[in-house]
N, C-alpha and C positions, 0 to 999 in steps of 0.2 A: 565425429567420435563414434566408435563402434558400440552398439548397444550391449553386447555381451561383456565388453570391457568395462562399460559404465556401471553395470550391475554389480561388479565386484568391488563394492565400496569398503570391504573389510581389508582388502589388500592395498596395492599401490594405486589402483584405479579410483575413479570417482573424483569429485571436486575437492579443491584445496583452497583455503582462505589464509591470507597473510596480511597482517596489519602493518602498514608502513608508517603512519603518523596518527596520533590520537591526543586530544586534549578535552577540555570541558565543552567546547563548542564545535569541534571538527573531528572527523575520523576519515582517514584514507586507507583503503584496503584493496587487496587484489584477489580476484577469484579466477582460478584456472581449471581447465578440463571440464568446461561447461560450454553450451552453445549460446548463440546470440539471443535466442528467444528466452532462455532461462535467465540470463543476466538482465534483460529488459524487464522481465516480470518482477524481479527483485526491486528494480528501480521504481517501477510503477506502484507496487504495493507500498513501499516505504514512503512514497510521495503522497499517496491518496487514500490509504486505507488503514493507517495506524491511528487509533483513537486518541484524542486529546480533549482538553476542556477549554471552552471559550464562552464569552458572554453572548447569550442568545436572545435574552429578553431584557428590555430596558423600560422601566416605568418612571416617567419624568413627572415629578411633583411641581418643580419650579425651575424655570430656565429663562433668565433675563439677560443672558450673554448674547454676543453677536452670532453665535453658532446656532443653527437650527437644531431641533430635536433629532431629526434623522441624521444630521451630520455628527452629532455627539454619539449617537447609538452606533454608527459605523466605526468611529474611532475607538470606542470602547470594545467593540467586538474583535478588533485586531490587536488588542493588548495581550501578549503571551501570558498565560496563567500556568502555575505549577501543575504539571500533569504526571508527575513521577509515580503516583499511586492511583492512576486513573482506573485501574481494574476494580477499585473499591466502589466506584459509582456505577449505577445502572444506566442504561440508555433510557431516556424519558419515555420512549415508545414501549419499552418493556416493563416499566414500573407500574405498580398497581394504583398509584395515586391519581387524582383527577387532573392536576396540572403539573405540579412539581413539588418535591419534598426533599428532605436532607439525604435520602437514599439515591437520588438521581440528579441533584443540583447543588450548587454552592451560591449563597446569596451575599452580595456585596452592596454597601451603601456609600454614596458620595454626597457630602454636605460641605459646600464651600461658598463663602460670601466675602467679598472685598469691602473692607471698612476704611481703607486708607486711600490716599491719593495716588499711591504707587500701584503699578500694574501687578496683579496677583496671578501667579502661575499655578495651575492645578495639574498635579502629576498623578501617576499611577499609584504612588505610595499613599495617596489620600483616599483610596478605596479601602473601606473598613469592612471586614466580614462580620456577619451576625455571630454573636458569641454562642448561640445555641447550636451552631453547625458542628457536628461531630468530626467532619473531615478537616476542620481548621486546625485541629491539634497536630496534624501531620503536615500542615502547610498546603494541603491540596486545594487548588483553586485560587490561591493567592497570587497577586501580580508578581511577575518575575522582574527583579531589579538587579541589574548587573553593572550599572554605571558607578564610577567612583564616588559620586555625590550621594548615592543611595536614594535617588528621586524617581527613577523609572521613566516611563514614556510620558511626554507632555500631552495632556488632554485638551486644555483650553486656557485662555487668558481672560481675566476679569478686571474691569475697571471699578471705580468706587460706586457702591450701591448695587452692583450686579451679583447675582446669586445662582447657584446650581444645586438642586436637591433632587436626587434620583436613586432608584433601587435597581440593581442589576442581578439577573439570574443567569449563572453560568451552567452550561450543560455539556454532556459528553457527546462527541460526534466525530466524524471523519471528514477529510478534505474533499472527498467525492461529493459531499453535500454542500460544503462551503469552504472557501479557501482559508477562513479564519481558524479552522481546525487543523491546518497543515502543520506537522511537527518540524518541518525543515524549511529553511529559507532558500536552500539550493541543494540539489542532488543530481549527479550525472555520472556517466562512465565513459571511458575511452578505450579503444582497442586499436591494434595495428598502427602504432605511432609512425612507422615508416611508410605506411600506405602500400604495403606489398600486395595486398589483395585488390587494390585499385577501386575500393568502395567510394573514394572521394575523387571528384574531378576538380582539381585545383585550377582556378583561373589566375593567370599571372600575365604581366606585361613583358618582362625580360627574363628573369631568373626565378624559377619556382622555389629553389632552395633559400634564396635570400628574402623573398617576399612572404614565404610561409615558414616561419621558424618552427623547429621541432619542439614538441612538448618535453617536459622533464622525464617522461617515461620512455623516450626514445633511447636513453642511455641504458635502459633495462633490457633491451632486445637488440639482437644483431641486425645491422643495416643490410640492405640487399647488396649482393656482390655484383660486380660488373660482369655483364653477360649472363647473369642468372636467368634461367627460363621461368616463365610465368606458370604457376600451378593453378590450373582451371578448377581443380577440385578442392582448393584451399578454403578453409573456413576459420573464423576467429575462435580461439579457445582461451584467451587470456584477456581479462577485463580489469581496468583500473577505476575503482569507484572513489568519488570524493563527495562527502556529505557534510553539510553544515546545519547545525540545529538552530531552531528559532529561539531557543532558550527555555522552552517549556519542558523539555526532556533531555536527558543525556544522549549524546549521539550514538553510543554503543547500545543504549536501551532502545533507540528507534530501530536500529537494524534487527535487534533481538525480537521486538514486537512484530516487525514486518515479516520475519521468517515464521513466526507463530501464526500470523494471519494467512500466509501462503500455505502452511501445513493444513490449516483448517479448511481452506478452499479445496485442496486436493482431496482431503478426507470426505468432505461433503459430496464432492462429485463422484467419488468411488461408491459412497453409500447410496447415492441416487441411482447409479447404474445397477447396483446390486438389487435395490428395491424394484427397479423396472424389470429385472429378470424374473423376480418372484411375484409380480403382480398377477392377480387373478381377476381379469375383467374382459369384456368383449369389445369389439370394434363397432364404430358407428355404421348404420345400415347404408346401403348404396342409394342411388337416385330412385331406382325402381322399388319403392317400399311396398308396392302392392303385389309384387311377384311372389312366387312360392318360396324363393330363396333370396330375400333381400340382403342377407349377410354375406352372400358369396361363398358359402361353405362348399359348394360343389365346383367352384372355380379354382384351378390350381394356384396354390400359393396364398390363399386368403382363408384363414380359419379362425375360430374363436374357441375358448375353452369348452364351449357347449356344442361345437360342431363335430362332424365325423372326421376321422383321421387323427387330428390332434397333434401330429408331429411334423406337419409341413411348415416351411419357413416362408417369409415374404419373398424369397428368391425362387420359390417354386419347386425346390428339390427336397425330398424327404430326408436326405442325409446332408444337405448343404447347410452350413452355418453362416457363411458370409458370401458376398458376391464372387469371391475367389474360390468357391467350393469349400473343400475341407481345410484349407490353409489360408493364412493371412499374408499380406505383403511383407510382414516381418518374420515369416517363416515358422511361427509357432502355431501348432494345430489347436483349434478349439478356443483360442483367446484372441480377441480383436486387437488390432493395432492401437486403437484409441486407449483401451484399458491398459495395454502394455506400457504405453508412454506415460500414462498417469501413475501407474505403479512405480515406474522409473523415476518420475518427478518427485514422488514422496520419498524415495530412498535418497535422492540427491539432496532434498531439503533437509532431511534428518541428518545426513552426514555433515552438511555445511553447518547446521545448528550446533551439533555436538563438537565439531572441530573448533568453532569460534568460542564456544563455552569453555573448552579445555585450555585454549591458548590465551584468551584475554579476559576470561571471567565475565562474559556477557550475562 
């Protein structure tokens, strides 16, 4: 895709988003006029960096069941908790409290004891929040229960006389730290359903068409024509996403939050580059620190704000701004290709965000 055309996001250029299917647990959508790296960045962000709430600390007071304490703690951590208003909680590392408080955590209690001869099943519904928690009024941090019986995830089974008493502290986090904070159970995308670009090398015994059935998206694109020449410069620009929520967030909200995280990353990177341009500091001295010029001020291309000249670059030319002299590989004078691509990425993210917001009310 041409960079000049992609920058024209107010016209017909730029990315487009189309929702094909959506319900309480799934959302399928299509993104067009973007490159493969951009589509994959959306997938990775949605999968690993959208914040949710999960049980992170378990204090066991009594456990006479057949399950070890560590086994129970692991099962409790994987129970999906309501994270629809997760922005109300602080990260525990950013909170001013010593360990945890109601501003950065939600506390749940589990007290279960079997007093009959029948096997007692302990479910997620048995997790009771502390009444003092402010976030409980909105259901934040409560177990997600979607089964018809209204019981939730099975935690353990108890026989007569067995007991479990524990306290759970749920905290805010992302799946990059631990999979229990993952908002999705599955997310992926597909492109080029007819394999026109030959990115897939299909192994088959007799007939590839019969042994590799086409996906449902093959009907959305034109099949290759007989005798059609191969385009060596072809690149994918149409991607079909399928996302399934784990239940702790609505699927459209997951995409929305992922776009916000990606926007924040681009903005932070641009801000860092701008700060680096304006930094007022010197470079480390060379190996010969005893010489008269350990900073290399008299050597072409190495200066500090305290040296003479002051206008030389690391590439040795007084007027050169990049290794390509006065221009960049992208043709714009005085602006690096990296910064140009980052600015372009921000425009693309903003355009996709507002497009989805207008169309489906993200």
